[in-house]
C-alpha positions in Angstrom: -12.5 23.8 25.9 -13.3 23.8 22.1 -9.7 22.5 21.4 -10.4 19.5 23.7 -13.6 18.7 21.9 -11.9 18.9 18.5 -9.1 16.7 19.8 -11.6 14.3 21.2 -13.6 14.0 18.0 -10.4 13.7 15.9 -9.2 10.9 18.2 -12.6 9.2 17.8 -12.4 9.5 14.1 -9.0 8.0 14.1 -10.0 5.2 16.4 -13.1 4.4 14.3 -11.0 4.4 11.2 -8.5 2.0 12.8 -11.3 -0.3 13.9 -12.8 -0.2 10.4 -9.5 -1.0 8.8 -8.9 -3.9 11.3 -12.3 -5.3 10.5 -11.8 -4.9 6.8 -8.4 -6.6 6.7 -10.0 -10.0 6.3 -12.0 -8.7 3.3 -9.0 -7.1 1.8 -6.8 -10.2 2.2 -9.5 -12.7 1.4 -9.2 -12.4 -2.4 -5.6 -13.6 -2.7 -6.2 -16.3 -0.1 -9.3 -17.5 -2.1 -7.2 -17.5 -5.3 -4.6 -19.8 -3.6 -7.3 -22.1 -2.2 -9.2 -22.4 -5.5 -5.9 -23.1 -7.4 -4.9 -26.0 -5.0 -8.5 -27.4 -4.9 -8.5 -27.4 -8.7 -5.1 -29.2 -8.8 -6.5 -31.8 -6.4 -9.8 -32.2 -8.3 -8.0 -32.7 -11.6 -5.7 -35.3 -9.9 -2.6 -33.3 -10.6 -1.9 -33.5 -6.9 -2.5 -37.0 -5.4 -2.9 -38.0 -1.8 0.4 -38.1 0.0 2.1 -35.9 -2.6 3.8 -32.7 -1.5 2.5 -29.4 -2.8 4.8 -26.8 -4.3 6.7 -24.7 -1.8 5.2 -21.4 -0.5 7.7 -19.5 -2.6 6.8 -21.3 -5.8 3.1 -20.9 -5.2 3.4 -17.2 -4.4 5.4 -16.7 -7.6 3.0 -18.7 -9.7 -0.1 -17.0 -8.4 1.4 -13.5 -8.0 0.5 -13.3 -4.3 2.5 -12.8 -1.2 3.9 -15.8 0.8 1.8 -14.7 3.8 -1.4 -15.2 1.7 -0.2 -18.6 0.6 0.6 -19.5 4.2 -2.8 -18.3 5.3 -4.5 -20.3 2.6 -2.6 -23.5 3.5 -3.5 -23.0 7.2 -7.2 -22.8 6.3 -6.9 -25.8 4.1 -5.3 -27.7 6.9 -8.3 -26.8 9.1 -10.6 -28.2 6.4 -8.6 -31.4 6.3 -7.5 -31.0 2.7 -3.7 -30.8 3.4 -1.4 -31.5 6.3 1.4 -29.0 7.0 4.7 -30.5 8.3 7.0 -27.7 9.6 10.3 -27.4 7.7 9.2 -30.4 5.5 6.4 -29.1 3.3 2.7 -29.5 2.8 1.1 -32.8 1.8 -2.3 -33.5 0.3 -4.3 -35.6 2.6 -6.3 -38.7 1.4 -9.5 -37.2 0.0 -11.8 -40.2 0.0 -14.0 -38.2 2.4 -14.0 -35.2 0.1 -16.5 -34.8 -2.7 -14.3 -34.4 -5.7 -15.2 -35.2 -9.2 -13.8 -38.4 -10.6 -11.9 -38.5 -13.8 -13.9 -39.9 -16.7 
């Protein structure tokens, strides 16, 4: 009976740990994703990337920012949801017209 109780609590601990790790994955992965988003937003704000221009490839961005391609992909997907970029499968990612965005103008 005691063995069953120990097994049960060990299984609970393992399950709780897995739940915790699953919930924390967004926190763990959010830093590289934020880095990518901030980099691209800065490029757009400084007018280095203009509306309609293609962004560098996922591979080039991942090498430049020292993050994995999956982080770059996730950042681009989030930016597409925000309406900052448009992703065209097998063609690249394009900056959207940002007249509706509040970006600083060049002085």
